[in-house]
C-alpha positions in Angstrom: -132.2 27.9 -133.7 -132.1 29.7 -130.4 -133.1 28.3 -127.0 -136.2 30.5 -127.1 -137.2 29.0 -130.4 -136.5 25.4 -129.2 -138.5 26.1 -126.1 -141.5 27.5 -128.1 -141.3 24.7 -130.6 -141.4 22.0 -127.9 -144.4 23.7 -126.2 -146.2 24.1 -129.6 -145.5 20.4 -130.3 -147.5 19.5 -127.2 -144.6 18.3 -125.1 -144.8 18.4 -121.4 -141.6 20.0 -120.0 -140.0 19.7 -116.6 -136.5 20.4 -115.3 -134.9 17.2 -116.4 -136.3 16.9 -120.0 -135.9 20.6 -120.6 -132.2 20.3 -119.9 -131.9 17.2 -122.0 -133.9 18.5 -125.0 -133.1 22.2 -125.0 -130.2 22.8 -122.6 -131.9 25.2 -120.2 -131.3 24.4 -116.6 -133.9 26.6 -115.0 -137.1 25.7 -116.8 -139.5 27.7 -114.7 -137.7 31.0 -115.0 -137.0 30.6 -118.8 -140.6 29.6 -119.6 -141.9 32.7 -117.8 -139.2 35.0 -119.3 -139.0 33.6 -122.8 -142.6 32.4 -123.5 -145.3 33.7 -121.1 -144.3 37.4 -121.0 -143.3 38.0 -124.7 -146.1 36.0 -126.3 -148.9 36.6 -123.7 -149.7 33.0 -123.1 -150.4 31.1 -119.9 -148.5 27.9 -119.4 -150.2 25.2 -117.3 -148.2 24.2 -114.3 -148.9 20.8 -112.6 -147.2 19.9 -109.4 -145.8 16.3 -109.3 -144.4 14.3 -106.4 -142.5 11.1 -106.0 -139.5 9.6 -104.4 -135.9 9.7 -105.4 -133.7 6.6 -105.8 -132.7 7.1 -102.2 -136.3 7.1 -101.0 -136.4 10.8 -100.3 -139.6 12.7 -101.1 -139.3 15.0 -104.2 -141.6 17.4 -106.0 -141.3 19.0 -109.4 -143.4 20.9 -111.9 -144.6 19.9 -115.3 -145.2 22.7 -117.8 -147.6 22.4 -120.8 -149.1 24.9 -123.3 -152.9 24.7 -123.1 -154.8 25.4 -126.2 -157.4 27.8 -124.9 -159.2 30.8 -126.4 -157.1 33.1 -124.2 -153.9 31.6 -125.6 -154.8 31.6 -129.3 -153.3 35.0 -130.2 -150.1 34.2 -128.3 -149.9 30.7 -130.0 -150.2 32.4 -133.4 -147.3 34.7 -132.4 -145.3 31.7 -131.2 -145.8 29.9 -134.5 -144.8 32.9 -136.5 -141.7 33.4 -134.4 -140.6 29.7 -134.7 -141.2 29.7 -138.5 -139.2 32.9 -138.8 -136.3 31.5 -136.7 -136.1 28.1 -138.4 -136.4 29.4 -142.0 -133.8 32.1 -141.3 -131.1 29.5 -141.1 -129.6 28.1 -144.3 -129.7 24.3 -144.1 -126.2 22.8 -144.2 -126.9 19.1 -144.1 -129.4 16.8 -145.9 -130.8 15.7 -142.5 -131.6 19.3 -141.6 -133.2 19.8 -145.0 -135.3 16.7 -144.5 -136.4 17.9 -141.0 -137.4 21.3 -142.5 -139.4 19.6 -145.2 -141.2 17.5 -142.6 -142.1 20.6 -140.8 -143.4 22.1 -144.1 -141.1 25.1 -143.7 -139.3 24.7 -147.1 
């Protein structure tokens, strides 16, 4: 699975992404750039961006963005393209472990 596929799958699963969890789950360090470059432009969808703010452990003011794929009429054609892309990427790999076979069966891809 590629990083683009993992990013698309996370958004299709309804996950809210930000810099921290995008790095932990997918391994991308610049979430905003990669969402725009890998998801919004090729698939023609609009990702919802929500500005969040808080304080760091050192009591400094911090802000960050949360990214989420909104299910809207404008995004439906792009969402269909994303699902097709993810299915194509995941099924192109031959499963090598029983755990991966189990995961693919849960996703109804095998």
